[in-house]
N, C-alpha and C positions, 0 to 999 in steps of 0.2 A: 291743548284745548281750551278759546278764548271764554270768558266767563258769560255770555250772551248764550255758547250753546249747551252751558254747561243750568243756566237758569232755564232755557227749553228743556233740557231733562227732565228737571226738577219738576217741572210743571207738566209733563206729560206722566210722569210717575204716580205725580199727588191725583191725577185725573181720573186712575181706576180704581182711587180709594173713593169711600164716601163716610165724610164727614159724619160721627156718632154724637150723643151727650157722654161726657166721661161716666154716668150712671149705667150704659148700655155694656155688659159684660159677659153678654151671655154669648154661645154658640151651639147651636142644636139642644137647647134646652139648656144648658148647664152652665156654670161657672168655671169649670175646670175643663180643658182641650187641652192639644198639643199641635205641633208643626212638627215637622221634620227638616232638621238642618240639611241644607242641598250640599254645602261642602263637608260634613263628617259624617251626615247620611245618620245620625243620632237624634231621637228625638229630643224635643224641650217642650216643657210642661208649665200653662200657665193657667194664674189664678185668679180671677176679676173679683171685682163685688169687695174689694180691699179699702181701707182708710189710707188715700195716698199720703207716701210712706213710710207707710206702717209695715211692721215685720208680721212674714207667717211663716209659724212652723211645720217644716216639713218632715216627716220621718219615714226613713230606710227602713222596712221591716224586713228583720233577717239578712242585714245585709252583712259581707266581710266587713272587720278591719283589723289591719295589721298593727301592728308595735313590735319594739326593738326590746330583744329580751336579752339577757348578758349571763355569762355561765362565769361562776368565782373562780378562785385562785387554784380551787380542788376540782373545777370541772361540773358543779352541779350549777344547776338552773331552779330557784324555788319560786313558782308560780301560787298564786293566792287570789282567793275568790275577792274579786271590787266590782264595783259597779260598773265602770270603766270597762273593764276585762273581765267579765262573769267566767267563770270556769267551768258553766255549764254548757256556756257556746266556742268553747276551746276545740279548736278542728286539728290544728296543725304546728308543728314547728321545725324551721328549718326543713319544709315541703315533706316531713314526715307526721303521718296522723299518730295522734293520741289518744288511744282507747282506755280510759280511766277506768269502766269497768273490768278490766282484765287486769291493772297493777297492783302490786303487794302493797300491803302495808306496813312500812317500816319506819324506825326511826331516822331522822335527820341528824347525822353526826356533824359533829362540829367539825371548821378547818382550821388547822393551827399551821401554820407557814407553808402553806401550799398541801400539805400533806392532810387526807380525812382522818380523823379517829376510829375510825372504823371503815373498812371498805367496802364501797359501792360500787359495782359493774354493771347495773343495769336500772332502768326508769323503777321509781314509785313513787307512792303517796304516802304522807303522814297521815296519822292517827287525826290530824286535826283537819284532814282534807287538803292541805295543799299538795299540789303535783310538782314531784323532783325527779328532774330529767339529767341524765348523765352525758357531758358531752366534752367540748375541747375546752381545756380552762381559758377564764380569760378571753373569751370568743363571744362576739354579739351575735342573734339570729333572728330571722323573723319568725312572729307567734301570727297566728290567723285564727279569730272569733267571729263566731258567727252571732251576730248582736246587733240588735234595734240601732240606726245611728239617725240623729238627727238637729236638721240644717236650719239657721233662720235665713228666709229672703225678703226682700223689702221689695213692698210695691211702688210701682212710678208715679207719676204725678198722674196720671188716668186711672189711677187704684187698680191696676194687676201686676201682678210679681210671675218674673220668670223662673222657672226649677232647671238647671243643667246637672249632666251627671257629671263625674269627677270619678279619679283612677279610687279611690277608698271607696265611693259610690257610687257603682255603675247605675245610667238611668237607660233600659232596654226596656223590651216589650213584656217579659215575666217580671221587672223589677215592681214589687211592692210598696205602694207606700200611701199613706195616711196625711191627709192634709187638716192644719188643726187636730180639731177634734172629729174630723169626720170618721168615717167607716175606711178601712182598708181596701184598694181597689188596687188592679196590676195596671201599669203603663198602658201594657195593649188593649186593653177594653174602653180606655180617655177619647171620646170623639178626637178626629184628626180632622183640622183647618186645613186649607190650602195655604195658606200664608198666615203669618202672624197681622195683628193690626199694629198699629204703628201710632204711637202717642206723641204729640208736635206740642206745645206748649199748654199742658193739659188738655189738649182735644182728642179726641179718639178716631181714628180713620181705620175703616174696614175694606176689605177687598168686597168691590161691588158683585151681588148674584151668590154671595155666599150666604149660607143658612144663619147670620147672626140676627139675635133677638132685636130689636130696636123699639 
């Protein structure tokens, strides 16, 4: 296709958009709205009224976070309570649910040359609250924690940032999120715009006839 035809298509596409000042960041009365990606059918959340190039903190509330954990030479996985992996949010290891309330409290024996000083054949927890699981020696597993995941997204030249889901923190209708210090909401109740606005050289363009606040 030659450059003249490409230029004509670009002009036609832009003719269906209305130029707005970069400060007009509202859709249906809110500066937070979403669109649906036609390729993936997944929502994209937009946050307007930000400083161009500034960072926006987005908290995925109660999202599943995975991490790799490894059994030692004696087959024990010791899970400690940390900020990034709180034991209160531990759901499963190797696909098996961990019910901490039913685990017996026992001492964690030393592992000497691949042999435990005292045999352990079942999962337990220590007096310090650590969770100890009996698995295959020198093998890594996937542990799943239910915890808040915080992501930073950067606003574009027109002052709005876009939030897309990832495998670790998916974005679906039931996902609960917090924008900055705002209140928690679910993606499903956020207003859906027919298509996303376009930012060109710091000028914001929105689809004509949509409920954009100008």
